[in-house]
mmCIF file of the N, C-alpha and C atoms, coordinates in Angstrom:
data_MODEL
# 
_entry.id   MODEL 
# 
loop_
_atom_site.group_PDB 
_atom_site.id 
_atom_site.type_symbol 
_atom_site.label_atom_id 
_atom_site.label_alt_id 
_atom_site.label_comp_id 
_atom_site.label_asym_id 
_atom_site.label_entity_id 
_atom_site.label_seq_id 
_atom_site.pdbx_PDB_ins_code 
_atom_site.Cartn_x 
_atom_site.Cartn_y 
_atom_site.Cartn_z 
_atom_site.occupancy 
_atom_site.B_iso_or_equiv 
_atom_site.pdbx_formal_charge 
_atom_site.auth_seq_id 
_atom_site.auth_comp_id 
_atom_site.auth_asym_id 
_atom_site.auth_atom_id 
_atom_site.pdbx_PDB_model_num 
ATOM 1   N N  . MET A 1 1  ? 0.841   -1.170 0.000  1.00 0.00 ? 1  MET A N  1 
ATOM 2   C CA . MET A 1 1  ? 0.000   0.000  0.000  1.00 0.00 ? 1  MET A CA 1 
ATOM 3   C C  . MET A 1 1  ? 0.890   1.237  0.000  1.00 0.00 ? 1  MET A C  1 
ATOM 4   N N  . GLU A 1 2  ? 0.526   2.211  -0.797 1.00 0.00 ? 2  GLU A N  1 
ATOM 5   C CA . GLU A 1 2  ? 1.320   3.428  -0.913 1.00 0.00 ? 2  GLU A CA 1 
ATOM 6   C C  . GLU A 1 2  ? 1.261   4.249  0.360  1.00 0.00 ? 2  GLU A C  1 
ATOM 7   N N  . ARG A 1 3  ? 2.320   4.956  0.611  1.00 0.00 ? 3  ARG A N  1 
ATOM 8   C CA . ARG A 1 3  ? 2.381   5.821  1.788  1.00 0.00 ? 3  ARG A CA 1 
ATOM 9   C C  . ARG A 1 3  ? 1.322   6.921  1.662  1.00 0.00 ? 3  ARG A C  1 
ATOM 10  N N  . GLY A 1 4  ? 0.583   7.143  2.754  1.00 0.00 ? 4  GLY A N  1 
ATOM 11  C CA . GLY A 1 4  ? -0.426  8.182  2.765  1.00 0.00 ? 4  GLY A CA 1 
ATOM 12  C C  . GLY A 1 4  ? -1.770  7.741  2.207  1.00 0.00 ? 4  GLY A C  1 
ATOM 13  N N  . GLN A 1 5  ? -1.851  6.505  1.752  1.00 0.00 ? 5  GLN A N  1 
ATOM 14  C CA . GLN A 1 5  ? -3.112  6.008  1.198  1.00 0.00 ? 5  GLN A CA 1 
ATOM 15  C C  . GLN A 1 5  ? -3.996  5.526  2.340  1.00 0.00 ? 5  GLN A C  1 
ATOM 16  N N  . LYS A 1 6  ? -5.252  5.902  2.302  1.00 0.00 ? 6  LYS A N  1 
ATOM 17  C CA . LYS A 1 6  ? -6.181  5.564  3.372  1.00 0.00 ? 6  LYS A CA 1 
ATOM 18  C C  . LYS A 1 6  ? -6.751  4.173  3.157  1.00 0.00 ? 6  LYS A C  1 
ATOM 19  N N  . ARG A 1 7  ? -6.692  3.335  4.171  1.00 0.00 ? 7  ARG A N  1 
ATOM 20  C CA . ARG A 1 7  ? -7.180  1.961  4.080  1.00 0.00 ? 7  ARG A CA 1 
ATOM 21  C C  . ARG A 1 7  ? -8.635  1.822  4.488  1.00 0.00 ? 7  ARG A C  1 
ATOM 22  N N  . ASN A 1 8  ? -9.017  2.536  5.512  1.00 0.00 ? 8  ASN A N  1 
ATOM 23  C CA . ASN A 1 8  ? -10.314 2.289  6.122  1.00 0.00 ? 8  ASN A CA 1 
ATOM 24  C C  . ASN A 1 8  ? -11.411 3.160  5.507  1.00 0.00 ? 8  ASN A C  1 
ATOM 25  N N  . THR A 1 9  ? -11.706 2.913  4.261  1.00 0.00 ? 9  THR A N  1 
ATOM 26  C CA . THR A 1 9  ? -12.784 3.645  3.612  1.00 0.00 ? 9  THR A CA 1 
ATOM 27  C C  . THR A 1 9  ? -14.105 2.980  3.979  1.00 0.00 ? 9  THR A C  1 
ATOM 28  N N  . PRO A 1 10 ? -15.093 3.774  4.345  1.00 0.00 ? 10 PRO A N  1 
ATOM 29  C CA . PRO A 1 10 ? -16.369 3.205  4.781  1.00 0.00 ? 10 PRO A CA 1 
ATOM 30  C C  . PRO A 1 10 ? -17.169 2.619  3.624  1.00 0.00 ? 10 PRO A C  1 
ATOM 31  N N  . LEU A 1 11 ? -17.938 1.569  3.932  1.00 0.00 ? 11 LEU A N  1 
ATOM 32  C CA . LEU A 1 11 ? -18.816 0.990  2.928  1.00 0.00 ? 11 LEU A CA 1 
ATOM 33  C C  . LEU A 1 11 ? -19.957 1.944  2.605  1.00 0.00 ? 11 LEU A C  1 
ATOM 34  N N  . ILE A 1 12 ? -20.403 2.660  3.620  1.00 0.00 ? 12 ILE A N  1 
ATOM 35  C CA . ILE A 1 12 ? -21.465 3.649  3.445  1.00 0.00 ? 12 ILE A CA 1 
ATOM 36  C C  . ILE A 1 12 ? -20.864 5.016  3.745  1.00 0.00 ? 12 ILE A C  1 
ATOM 37  N N  . PRO A 1 13 ? -20.620 5.828  2.725  1.00 0.00 ? 13 PRO A N  1 
ATOM 38  C CA . PRO A 1 13 ? -19.940 7.109  2.942  1.00 0.00 ? 13 PRO A CA 1 
ATOM 39  C C  . PRO A 1 13 ? -20.657 8.029  3.941  1.00 0.00 ? 13 PRO A C  1 
ATOM 40  N N  . GLN A 1 14 ? -21.970 7.960  4.017  1.00 0.00 ? 14 GLN A N  1 
ATOM 41  C CA . GLN A 1 14 ? -22.716 8.813  4.936  1.00 0.00 ? 14 GLN A CA 1 
ATOM 42  C C  . GLN A 1 14 ? -22.428 8.458  6.399  1.00 0.00 ? 14 GLN A C  1 
ATOM 43  N N  . SER A 1 15 ? -21.908 7.270  6.636  1.00 0.00 ? 15 SER A N  1 
ATOM 44  C CA . SER A 1 15 ? -21.631 6.863  8.013  1.00 0.00 ? 15 SER A CA 1 
ATOM 45  C C  . SER A 1 15 ? -20.521 7.706  8.634  1.00 0.00 ? 15 SER A C  1 
ATOM 46  N N  . MET A 1 16 ? -19.634 8.229  7.838  1.00 0.00 ? 16 MET A N  1 
ATOM 47  C CA . MET A 1 16 ? -18.551 9.057  8.375  1.00 0.00 ? 16 MET A CA 1 
ATOM 48  C C  . MET A 1 16 ? -19.104 10.327 9.019  1.00 0.00 ? 16 MET A C  1 
ATOM 49  N N  . ARG A 1 17 ? -20.117 10.897 8.413  1.00 0.00 ? 17 ARG A N  1 
ATOM 50  C CA . ARG A 1 17 ? -20.735 12.109 8.974  1.00 0.00 ? 17 ARG A CA 1 
ATOM 51  C C  . ARG A 1 17 ? -21.397 11.782 10.311 1.00 0.00 ? 17 ARG A C  1 
ATOM 52  N N  . ALA A 1 18 ? -22.103 10.657 10.370 1.00 0.00 ? 18 ALA A N  1 
ATOM 53  C CA . ALA A 1 18 ? -22.773 10.257 11.612 1.00 0.00 ? 18 ALA A CA 1 
ATOM 54  C C  . ALA A 1 18 ? -21.757 9.973  12.713 1.00 0.00 ? 18 ALA A C  1 
ATOM 55  N N  . LEU A 1 19 ? -20.664 9.324  12.383 1.00 0.00 ? 19 LEU A N  1 
ATOM 56  C CA . LEU A 1 19 ? -19.628 9.031  13.382 1.00 0.00 ? 19 LEU A CA 1 
ATOM 57  C C  . LEU A 1 19 ? -18.945 10.310 13.861 1.00 0.00 ? 19 LEU A C  1 
ATOM 58  N N  . ASP A 1 20 ? -18.774 11.246 12.953 1.00 0.00 ? 20 ASP A N  1 
ATOM 59  C CA . ASP A 1 20 ? -18.171 12.519 13.336 1.00 0.00 ? 20 ASP A CA 1 
ATOM 60  C C  . ASP A 1 20 ? -19.084 13.269 14.300 1.00 0.00 ? 20 ASP A C  1 
ATOM 61  N N  . GLN A 1 21 ? -20.386 13.247 14.037 1.00 0.00 ? 21 GLN A N  1 
ATOM 62  C CA . GLN A 1 21 ? -21.341 13.881 14.947 1.00 0.00 ? 21 GLN A CA 1 
ATOM 63  C C  . GLN A 1 21 ? -21.315 13.186 16.311 1.00 0.00 ? 21 GLN A C  1 
ATOM 64  N N  . LEU A 1 22 ? -21.221 11.871 16.295 1.00 0.00 ? 22 LEU A N  1 
ATOM 65  C CA . LEU A 1 22 ? -21.163 11.107 17.537 1.00 0.00 ? 22 LEU A CA 1 
ATOM 66  C C  . LEU A 1 22 ? -19.913 11.465 18.331 1.00 0.00 ? 22 LEU A C  1 
ATOM 67  N N  . LYS A 1 23 ? -18.808 11.681 17.639 1.00 0.00 ? 23 LYS A N  1 
ATOM 68  C CA . LYS A 1 23 ? -17.552 12.044 18.297 1.00 0.00 ? 23 LYS A CA 1 
ATOM 69  C C  . LYS A 1 23 ? -17.708 13.371 19.051 1.00 0.00 ? 23 LYS A C  1 
ATOM 70  N N  . TYR A 1 24 ? -18.306 14.353 18.408 1.00 0.00 ? 24 TYR A N  1 
ATOM 71  C CA . TYR A 1 24 ? -18.501 15.643 19.063 1.00 0.00 ? 24 TYR A CA 1 
ATOM 72  C C  . TYR A 1 24 ? -19.513 15.530 20.209 1.00 0.00 ? 24 TYR A C  1 
ATOM 73  N N  . GLN A 1 25 ? -20.538 14.719 20.040 1.00 0.00 ? 25 GLN A N  1 
ATOM 74  C CA . GLN A 1 25 ? -21.546 14.528 21.078 1.00 0.00 ? 25 GLN A CA 1 
ATOM 75  C C  . GLN A 1 25 ? -20.918 13.895 22.326 1.00 0.00 ? 25 GLN A C  1 
ATOM 76  N N  . VAL A 1 26 ? -20.124 12.858 22.116 1.00 0.00 ? 26 VAL A N  1 
ATOM 77  C CA . VAL A 1 26 ? -19.478 12.174 23.246 1.00 0.00 ? 26 VAL A CA 1 
ATOM 78  C C  . VAL A 1 26 ? -18.493 13.108 23.943 1.00 0.00 ? 26 VAL A C  1 
ATOM 79  N N  . ALA A 1 27 ? -17.735 13.876 23.178 1.00 0.00 ? 27 ALA A N  1 
ATOM 80  C CA . ALA A 1 27 ? -16.790 14.818 23.773 1.00 0.00 ? 27 ALA A CA 1 
ATOM 81  C C  . ALA A 1 27 ? -17.529 15.830 24.639 1.00 0.00 ? 27 ALA A C  1 
ATOM 82  N N  . GLN A 1 28 ? -18.684 16.288 24.163 1.00 0.00 ? 28 GLN A N  1 
ATOM 83  C CA . GLN A 1 28 ? -19.471 17.243 24.940 1.00 0.00 ? 28 GLN A CA 1 
ATOM 84  C C  . GLN A 1 28 ? -19.992 16.593 26.225 1.00 0.00 ? 28 GLN A C  1 
ATOM 85  N N  . GLU A 1 29 ? -20.470 15.341 26.123 1.00 0.00 ? 29 GLU A N  1 
ATOM 86  C CA . GLU A 1 29 ? -20.957 14.625 27.300 1.00 0.00 ? 29 GLU A CA 1 
ATOM 87  C C  . GLU A 1 29 ? -19.867 14.445 28.347 1.00 0.00 ? 29 GLU A C  1 
ATOM 88  N N  . LEU A 1 30 ? -18.643 14.240 27.896 1.00 0.00 ? 30 LEU A N  1 
ATOM 89  C CA . LEU A 1 30 ? -17.520 14.028 28.807 1.00 0.00 ? 30 LEU A CA 1 
ATOM 90  C C  . LEU A 1 30 ? -16.906 15.338 29.299 1.00 0.00 ? 30 LEU A C  1 
ATOM 91  N N  . GLY A 1 31 ? -17.351 16.456 28.747 1.00 0.00 ? 31 GLY A N  1 
ATOM 92  C CA . GLY A 1 31 ? -16.810 17.748 29.136 1.00 0.00 ? 31 GLY A CA 1 
ATOM 93  C C  . GLY A 1 31 ? -15.445 18.029 28.552 1.00 0.00 ? 31 GLY A C  1 
ATOM 94  N N  . ILE A 1 32 ? -15.143 17.412 27.425 1.00 0.00 ? 32 ILE A N  1 
ATOM 95  C CA . ILE A 1 32 ? -13.852 17.602 26.767 1.00 0.00 ? 32 ILE A CA 1 
ATOM 96  C C  . ILE A 1 32 ? -14.006 18.666 25.697 1.00 0.00 ? 32 ILE A C  1 
ATOM 97  N N  . GLN A 1 33 ? -13.123 19.655 25.737 1.00 0.00 ? 33 GLN A N  1 
ATOM 98  C CA . GLN A 1 33 ? -13.158 20.751 24.761 1.00 0.00 ? 33 GLN A CA 1 
ATOM 99  C C  . GLN A 1 33 ? -12.748 20.218 23.390 1.00 0.00 ? 33 GLN A C  1 
ATOM 100 N N  . THR A 1 34 ? -13.599 20.435 22.403 1.00 0.00 ? 34 THR A N  1 
ATOM 101 C CA . THR A 1 34 ? -13.299 19.984 21.040 1.00 0.00 ? 34 THR A CA 1 
ATOM 102 C C  . THR A 1 34 ? -12.516 21.062 20.309 1.00 0.00 ? 34 THR A C  1 
ATOM 103 N N  . PRO A 1 35 ? -11.660 20.651 19.388 1.00 0.00 ? 35 PRO A N  1 
ATOM 104 C CA . PRO A 1 35 ? -10.863 21.636 18.657 1.00 0.00 ? 35 PRO A CA 1 
ATOM 105 C C  . PRO A 1 35 ? -11.749 22.472 17.724 1.00 0.00 ? 35 PRO A C  1 
ATOM 106 N N  . SER A 1 36 ? -11.551 23.781 17.746 1.00 0.00 ? 36 SER A N  1 
ATOM 107 C CA . SER A 1 36 ? -12.372 24.675 16.925 1.00 0.00 ? 36 SER A CA 1 
ATOM 108 C C  . SER A 1 36 ? -12.027 24.563 15.440 1.00 0.00 ? 36 SER A C  1 
ATOM 109 N N  . ASN A 1 37 ? -10.792 24.155 15.141 1.00 0.00 ? 37 ASN A N  1 
ATOM 110 C CA . ASN A 1 37 ? -10.385 24.060 13.741 1.00 0.00 ? 37 ASN A CA 1 
ATOM 111 C C  . ASN A 1 37 ? -10.603 22.661 13.152 1.00 0.00 ? 37 ASN A C  1 
ATOM 112 N N  . GLY A 1 38 ? -11.107 21.721 13.955 1.00 0.00 ? 38 GLY A N  1 
ATOM 113 C CA . GLY A 1 38 ? -11.387 20.381 13.464 1.00 0.00 ? 38 GLY A CA 1 
ATOM 114 C C  . GLY A 1 38 ? -10.203 19.428 13.488 1.00 0.00 ? 38 GLY A C  1 
ATOM 115 N N  . TYR A 1 39 ? -9.036  19.906 13.889 1.00 0.00 ? 39 TYR A N  1 
ATOM 116 C CA . TYR A 1 39 ? -7.843  19.054 13.942 1.00 0.00 ? 39 TYR A CA 1 
ATOM 117 C C  . TYR A 1 39 ? -7.687  18.485 15.340 1.00 0.00 ? 39 TYR A C  1 
ATOM 118 N N  . TRP A 1 40 ? -7.827  17.173 15.450 1.00 0.00 ? 40 TRP A N  1 
ATOM 119 C CA . TRP A 1 40 ? -7.805  16.508 16.750 1.00 0.00 ? 40 TRP A CA 1 
ATOM 120 C C  . TRP A 1 40 ? -6.394  16.094 17.170 1.00 0.00 ? 40 TRP A C  1 
ATOM 121 N N  . GLY A 1 41 ? -5.395  16.338 16.350 1.00 0.00 ? 41 GLY A N  1 
ATOM 122 C CA . GLY A 1 41 ? -4.034  15.881 16.620 1.00 0.00 ? 41 GLY A CA 1 
ATOM 123 C C  . GLY A 1 41 ? -3.347  16.545 17.786 1.00 0.00 ? 41 GLY A C  1 
ATOM 124 N N  . THR A 1 42 ? -3.853  17.680 18.233 1.00 0.00 ? 42 THR A N  1 
ATOM 125 C CA . THR A 1 42 ? -3.211  18.367 19.356 1.00 0.00 ? 42 THR A CA 1 
ATOM 126 C C  . THR A 1 42 ? -3.830  17.988 20.697 1.00 0.00 ? 42 THR A C  1 
ATOM 127 N N  . MET A 1 43 ? -4.842  17.143 20.675 1.00 0.00 ? 43 MET A N  1 
ATOM 128 C CA . MET A 1 43 ? -5.493  16.731 21.921 1.00 0.00 ? 43 MET A CA 1 
ATOM 129 C C  . MET A 1 43 ? -4.671  15.649 22.612 1.00 0.00 ? 43 MET A C  1 
ATOM 130 N N  . THR A 1 44 ? -4.891  15.500 23.908 1.00 0.00 ? 44 THR A N  1 
ATOM 131 C CA . THR A 1 44 ? -4.140  14.493 24.648 1.00 0.00 ? 44 THR A CA 1 
ATOM 132 C C  . THR A 1 44 ? -4.658  13.092 24.303 1.00 0.00 ? 44 THR A C  1 
ATOM 133 N N  . THR A 1 45 ? -3.795  12.139 24.449 1.00 0.00 ? 45 THR A N  1 
ATOM 134 C CA . THR A 1 45 ? -4.156  10.754 24.184 1.00 0.00 ? 45 THR A CA 1 
ATOM 135 C C  . THR A 1 45 ? -5.248  10.294 25.135 1.00 0.00 ? 45 THR A C  1 
ATOM 136 N N  . ARG A 1 46 ? -5.195  10.746 26.358 1.00 0.00 ? 46 ARG A N  1 
ATOM 137 C CA . ARG A 1 46 ? -6.209  10.375 27.349 1.00 0.00 ? 46 ARG A CA 1 
ATOM 138 C C  . ARG A 1 46 ? -7.599  10.833 26.896 1.00 0.00 ? 46 ARG A C  1 
ATOM 139 N N  . ASP A 1 47 ? -7.685  12.069 26.424 1.00 0.00 ? 47 ASP A N  1 
ATOM 140 C CA . ASP A 1 47 ? -8.975  12.601 25.990 1.00 0.00 ? 47 ASP A CA 1 
ATOM 141 C C  . ASP A 1 47 ? -9.509  11.876 24.748 1.00 0.00 ? 47 ASP A C  1 
ATOM 142 N N  . THR A 1 48 ? -8.659  11.704 23.759 1.00 0.00 ? 48 THR A N  1 
ATOM 143 C CA . THR A 1 48 ? -9.125  11.034 22.544 1.00 0.00 ? 48 THR A CA 1 
ATOM 144 C C  . THR A 1 48 ? -9.446  9.569  22.815 1.00 0.00 ? 48 THR A C  1 
ATOM 145 N N  . GLY A 1 49 ? -8.700  8.946  23.718 1.00 0.00 ? 49 GLY A N  1 
ATOM 146 C CA . GLY A 1 49 ? -8.988  7.561  24.088 1.00 0.00 ? 49 GLY A CA 1 
ATOM 147 C C  . GLY A 1 49 ? -10.310 7.426  24.817 1.00 0.00 ? 49 GLY A C  1 
ATOM 148 N N  . ALA A 1 50 ? -10.602 8.396  25.680 1.00 0.00 ? 50 ALA A N  1 
ATOM 149 C CA . ALA A 1 50 ? -11.886 8.381  26.391 1.00 0.00 ? 50 ALA A CA 1 
ATOM 150 C C  . ALA A 1 50 ? -13.035 8.546  25.416 1.00 0.00 ? 50 ALA A C  1 
ATOM 151 N N  . ILE A 1 51 ? -12.872 9.437  24.456 1.00 0.00 ? 51 ILE A N  1 
ATOM 152 C CA . ILE A 1 51 ? -13.917 9.642  23.451 1.00 0.00 ? 51 ILE A CA 1 
ATOM 153 C C  . ILE A 1 51 ? -14.118 8.371  22.640 1.00 0.00 ? 51 ILE A C  1 
ATOM 154 N N  . GLY A 1 52 ? -13.032 7.778  22.183 1.00 0.00 ? 52 GLY A N  1 
ATOM 155 C CA . GLY A 1 52 ? -13.123 6.546  21.399 1.00 0.00 ? 52 GLY A CA 1 
ATOM 156 C C  . GLY A 1 52 ? -13.728 5.393  22.174 1.00 0.00 ? 52 GLY A C  1 
ATOM 157 N N  . GLY A 1 53 ? -13.381 5.286  23.449 1.00 0.00 ? 53 GLY A N  1 
ATOM 158 C CA . GLY A 1 53 ? -13.935 4.228  24.287 1.00 0.00 ? 53 GLY A CA 1 
ATOM 159 C C  . GLY A 1 53 ? -15.431 4.363  24.474 1.00 0.00 ? 53 GLY A C  1 
ATOM 160 N N  . HIS A 1 54 ? -15.889 5.594  24.692 1.00 0.00 ? 54 HIS A N  1 
ATOM 161 C CA . HIS A 1 54 ? -17.324 5.818  24.869 1.00 0.00 ? 54 HIS A CA 1 
ATOM 162 C C  . HIS A 1 54 ? -18.085 5.610  23.560 1.00 0.00 ? 54 HIS A C  1 
ATOM 163 N N  . ILE A 1 55 ? -17.470 5.993  22.459 1.00 0.00 ? 55 ILE A N  1 
ATOM 164 C CA . ILE A 1 55 ? -18.107 5.744  21.157 1.00 0.00 ? 55 ILE A CA 1 
ATOM 165 C C  . ILE A 1 55 ? -18.282 4.242  20.955 1.00 0.00 ? 55 ILE A C  1 
ATOM 166 N N  . THR A 1 56 ? -17.250 3.480  21.270 1.00 0.00 ? 56 THR A N  1 
ATOM 167 C CA . THR A 1 56 ? -17.330 2.027  21.113 1.00 0.00 ? 56 THR A CA 1 
ATOM 168 C C  . THR A 1 56 ? -18.425 1.436  21.982 1.00 0.00 ? 56 THR A C  1 
ATOM 169 N N  . ARG A 1 57 ? -18.512 1.887  23.235 1.00 0.00 ? 57 ARG A N  1 
ATOM 170 C CA . ARG A 1 57 ? -19.570 1.397  24.126 1.00 0.00 ? 57 ARG A CA 1 
ATOM 171 C C  . ARG A 1 57 ? -20.956 1.700  23.569 1.00 0.00 ? 57 ARG A C  1 
ATOM 172 N N  . LYS A 1 58 ? -21.130 2.908  23.044 1.00 0.00 ? 58 LYS A N  1 
ATOM 173 C CA . LYS A 1 58 ? -22.439 3.288  22.482 1.00 0.00 ? 58 LYS A CA 1 
ATOM 174 C C  . LYS A 1 58 ? -22.768 2.440  21.253 1.00 0.00 ? 58 LYS A C  1 
ATOM 175 N N  . LEU A 1 59 ? -21.793 2.220  20.387 1.00 0.00 ? 59 LEU A N  1 
ATOM 176 C CA . LEU A 1 59 ? -22.035 1.430  19.180 1.00 0.00 ? 59 LEU A CA 1 
ATOM 177 C C  . LEU A 1 59 ? -22.342 -0.024 19.523 1.00 0.00 ? 59 LEU A C  1 
ATOM 178 N N  . VAL A 1 60 ? -21.662 -0.574 20.517 1.00 0.00 ? 60 VAL A N  1 
ATOM 179 C CA . VAL A 1 60 ? -21.938 -1.948 20.941 1.00 0.00 ? 60 VAL A CA 1 
ATOM 180 C C  . VAL A 1 60 ? -23.349 -2.038 21.528 1.00 0.00 ? 60 VAL A C  1 
ATOM 181 N N  . ALA A 1 61 ? -23.729 -1.058 22.325 1.00 0.00 ? 61 ALA A N  1 
ATOM 182 C CA . ALA A 1 61 ? -25.071 -1.053 22.904 1.00 0.00 ? 61 ALA A CA 1 
ATOM 183 C C  . ALA A 1 61 ? -26.138 -0.972 21.816 1.00 0.00 ? 61 ALA A C  1 
ATOM 184 N N  . LEU A 1 62 ? -25.893 -0.151 20.787 1.00 0.00 ? 62 LEU A N  1 
ATOM 185 C CA . LEU A 1 62 ? -26.838 -0.059 19.670 1.00 0.00 ? 62 LEU A CA 1 
ATOM 186 C C  . LEU A 1 62 ? -26.954 -1.379 18.925 1.00 0.00 ? 62 LEU A C  1 
ATOM 187 N N  . ALA A 1 63 ? -25.848 -2.065 18.767 1.00 0.00 ? 63 ALA A N  1 
ATOM 188 C CA . ALA A 1 63 ? -25.868 -3.350 18.054 1.00 0.00 ? 63 ALA A CA 1 
ATOM 189 C C  . ALA A 1 63 ? -26.506 -4.446 18.886 1.00 0.00 ? 63 ALA A C  1 
ATOM 190 N N  . GLU A 1 64 ? -26.433 -4.343 20.221 1.00 0.00 ? 64 GLU A N  1 
ATOM 191 C CA . GLU A 1 64 ? -27.016 -5.373 21.082 1.00 0.00 ? 64 GLU A CA 1 
ATOM 192 C C  . GLU A 1 64 ? -28.529 -5.236 21.225 1.00 0.00 ? 64 GLU A C  1 
ATOM 193 N N  . GLN A 1 65 ? -29.072 -4.058 20.997 1.00 0.00 ? 65 GLN A N  1 
ATOM 194 C CA . GLN A 1 65 ? -30.512 -3.839 21.173 1.00 0.00 ? 65 GLN A CA 1 
ATOM 195 C C  . GLN A 1 65 ? -31.371 -4.808 20.336 1.00 0.00 ? 65 GLN A C  1 
ATOM 196 N N  . PRO A 1 66 ? -31.108 -4.972 19.044 1.00 0.00 ? 66 PRO A N  1 
ATOM 197 C CA . PRO A 1 66 ? -31.928 -5.913 18.275 1.00 0.00 ? 66 PRO A CA 1 
ATOM 198 C C  . PRO A 1 66 ? -31.780 -7.362 18.769 1.00 0.00 ? 66 PRO A C  1 
ATOM 199 N N  . LEU A 1 67 ? -30.611 -7.695 19.288 1.00 0.00 ? 67 LEU A N  1 
ATOM 200 C CA . LEU A 1 67 ? -30.387 -9.057 19.765 1.00 0.00 ? 67 LEU A CA 1 
ATOM 201 C C  . LEU A 1 67 ? -31.138 -9.321 21.059 1.00 0.00 ? 67 LEU A C  1 
ATOM 202 N N  . ALA A 1 68 ? -31.389 -8.258 21.826 1.00 0.00 ? 68 ALA A N  1 
ATOM 203 C CA . ALA A 1 68 ? -32.091 -8.405 23.093 1.00 0.00 ? 68 ALA A CA 1 
ATOM 204 C C  . ALA A 1 68 ? -33.597 -8.422 22.910 1.00 0.00 ? 68 ALA A C  1 
ATOM 205 N N  . GLY A 1 69 ? -34.055 -8.204 21.681 1.00 0.00 ? 69 GLY A N  1 
ATOM 206 C CA . GLY A 1 69 ? -35.473 -8.244 21.393 1.00 0.00 ? 69 GLY A CA 1 
ATOM 207 C C  . GLY A 1 69 ? -36.209 -6.967 21.746 1.00 0.00 ? 69 GLY A C  1 
ATOM 208 N N  . ARG A 1 70 ? -35.497 -5.854 21.777 1.00 0.00 ? 70 ARG A N  1 
ATOM 209 C CA . ARG A 1 70 ? -36.129 -4.572 22.105 1.00 0.00 ? 70 ARG A CA 1 
ATOM 210 C C  . ARG A 1 70 ? -36.789 -3.977 20.904 1.00 0.00 ? 70 ARG A C  1 
# 
Protein backbone atom coordinates (compact mmCIF):
# COMPACT_ATOMS: atom_id res chain seq x y z
CA MET A 1 0.00 0.00 0.00
CA GLU A 2 1.32 3.43 -0.91
CA ARG A 3 2.38 5.82 1.79
CA GLY A 4 -0.43 8.18 2.76
CA GLN A 5 -3.11 6.01 1.20
CA LYS A 6 -6.18 5.56 3.37
CA ARG A 7 -7.18 1.96 4.08
CA ASN A 8 -10.31 2.29 6.12
CA THR A 9 -12.78 3.64 3.61
CA PRO A 10 -16.37 3.21 4.78
CA LEU A 11 -18.82 0.99 2.93
CA ILE A 12 -21.46 3.65 3.45
CA PRO A 13 -19.94 7.11 2.94
CA GLN A 14 -22.72 8.81 4.94
CA SER A 15 -21.63 6.86 8.01
CA MET A 16 -18.55 9.06 8.37
CA ARG A 17 -20.74 12.11 8.97
CA ALA A 18 -22.77 10.26 11.61
CA LEU A 19 -19.63 9.03 13.38
CA ASP A 20 -18.17 12.52 13.34
CA GLN A 21 -21.34 13.88 14.95
CA LEU A 22 -21.16 11.11 17.54
CA LYS A 23 -17.55 12.04 18.30
CA TYR A 24 -18.50 15.64 19.06
CA GLN A 25 -21.55 14.53 21.08
CA VAL A 26 -19.48 12.17 23.25
CA ALA A 27 -16.79 14.82 23.77
CA GLN A 28 -19.47 17.24 24.94
CA GLU A 29 -20.96 14.62 27.30
CA LEU A 30 -17.52 14.03 28.81
CA GLY A 31 -16.81 17.75 29.14
CA ILE A 32 -13.85 17.60 26.77
CA GLN A 33 -13.16 20.75 24.76
CA THR A 34 -13.30 19.98 21.04
CA PRO A 35 -10.86 21.64 18.66
CA SER A 36 -12.37 24.67 16.92
CA ASN A 37 -10.39 24.06 13.74
CA GLY A 38 -11.39 20.38 13.46
CA TYR A 39 -7.84 19.05 13.94
CA TRP A 40 -7.80 16.51 16.75
CA GLY A 41 -4.03 15.88 16.62
CA THR A 42 -3.21 18.37 19.36
CA MET A 43 -5.49 16.73 21.92
CA THR A 44 -4.14 14.49 24.65
CA THR A 45 -4.16 10.75 24.18
CA ARG A 46 -6.21 10.37 27.35
CA ASP A 47 -8.98 12.60 25.99
CA THR A 48 -9.12 11.03 22.54
CA GLY A 49 -8.99 7.56 24.09
CA ALA A 50 -11.89 8.38 26.39
CA ILE A 51 -13.92 9.64 23.45
CA GLY A 52 -13.12 6.55 21.40
CA GLY A 53 -13.94 4.23 24.29
CA HIS A 54 -17.32 5.82 24.87
CA ILE A 55 -18.11 5.74 21.16
CA THR A 56 -17.33 2.03 21.11
CA ARG A 57 -19.57 1.40 24.13
CA LYS A 58 -22.44 3.29 22.48
CA LEU A 59 -22.04 1.43 19.18
CA VAL A 60 -21.94 -1.95 20.94
CA ALA A 61 -25.07 -1.05 22.90
CA LEU A 62 -26.84 -0.06 19.67
CA ALA A 63 -25.87 -3.35 18.05
CA GLU A 64 -27.02 -5.37 21.08
CA GLN A 65 -30.51 -3.84 21.17
CA PRO A 66 -31.93 -5.91 18.27
CA LEU A 67 -30.39 -9.06 19.77
CA ALA A 68 -32.09 -8.40 23.09
CA GLY A 69 -35.47 -8.24 21.39
CA ARG A 70 -36.13 -4.57 22.10
